[in-house]
N, C-alpha and C positions, 0 to 999 in steps of 0.2 A: 489643634481645628483651626483654621484662618476662616475670615469675612472676606464673602468675594462678592463684587459686586456684578451682576449678570444683567446682559442687555444684549438684545437683539435688533433690528431693521425689519423688514415682512421679508427681505432676502437670506432673513436666518433664525426664523421664528422658530421652526422644526429642529433648529438642533440647541437652540438656547433651553426648549421644552427639552430635550434629552442629557443636554447638561447638565440643566437641574437638579435632574435626578442622578445621574452621576457622581456630580459633588456633595449632594446630600450622604449617599451610600458610603461617598469616604472619609465623611467624618466632619464635613464644611458646612459652617453656617449659609445661605446663600439668600442674597438680597436682591430681588427682581426690580431691573429699573424698565421695564419695557422692549418692545410692546406685548402685548397679550392676545394683538389677532395678526393674522396671516393681511388682512388689508396693507396698503403701501403706509410709510412713513417717513419723515426724511432722519438718515440715520446719525448725521450731527448732532440731532437732540437726544438719542436714545445716546449716543457715544459718550456726550460730553457728560451725561446726567450721571454715568457708571465712573468714568473716568473724575468727575469732580469727589466723589464719596470717596476713592483712592486717594486721591491727592490730597484732603482733608483729613486723611485719617480713620475717616469712620470705615473704610473694609480695605484688608489686608491688601487683596489685590482683586484683577477684574477679567472678565470673560466676555469680551463683544464679538456680537455677530453678526456678518452682512452677506451679501452676494459671493464678495470676493474676500472682504477682512481688508483690501485696502483702504478704504473710505472711512469705516471707524478706527482704523490705526492710526489714519492722518490726524483725524478730528482729538481723540484719544490723547495723541502726542502734545496739542496745545494745550495742555493741563498742567501746570506745574506741578513739579515731584511724583509724574507718571510717565514710566518706561515703555511703550508698547510695543509687541511686536507680531508681525504675523507670518503667522509660523504655518508653515503649508507641507513640513516634515517632523518625526521624534527627533532628529538631529537640531534643526532648528528649534525646539523647543527647551532641548537639553541645553544648548548654546546660550539662549535669550537667558535662561533663570543664572547659569552656569558665569558664565563671562555679561553678561550686560545686566544681570537683578535686573531683570524685566518684571515688572509687577502686573502690567496689562498683557494678556494674552487674544489676540484676535486671529478668528480664523474664516474660511470663505467657504457657507457651506455649497453652494454652487459650483466648488473646484474642489473639493476634500470629499472622498466617501466616508461616511460615516465611522466605518472603523478606523479610519486612519484618525481623523480628529477626537474619537476616543481614547485613542494612543497616547495624540497630542498632548492633550487634557492632563492624563494620565502624567506624563513625564514630566511636566509643566511644574504638577504642584507635588511630586516626587523629586525634584534636581534643587538642591539648595542653590545658594550664591556661593561662590567659590570666595576664600577670603585671601588669594593671592593678589598681595599688591598692586600686580600691575593695572589686575581688573578694579581694582578696587579705586585706583591712580586716575584710570579712564573715565571712569564712573564718576567720580568727584570734577572731571575736564566738562561732562556733556551737561551736568547739573548748575555749574558756573555758568557756563555758557545760558544756559536757561535762564537763571538769575542776569545775565548781562553783567556779570563779572567778571569775563574774561580778559 
């Protein structure tokens, strides 16, 4: 069981609700960082809140949804310790976890049908990060760049 920080803006509100149920059914503990309504909100606010929980170790992973998945991915990746991946296919979700050890999944509700989004979430959370040295070396380089040690 993992602790999941879940968030969405108004463009991802419906999927956020569905994903919460899916993650709970998978045995994960879900912490909701909003929004609680389909009324417009600024996506950087909810993305940052969920990403900060992951970066601080209060959550193991995050899932953030907006209309495209792009804006929340950009916002989440500004938080130290976060490797957010905007996935539009099952293969992207698998590779994001396996090769990049992504710890935040972003999804675009307006771009991906629910059945595909469900499969992406399931794949993201069932794929372990590879312990292959080449992937670990590259992840270390990403982390050192974020810290200003490149």
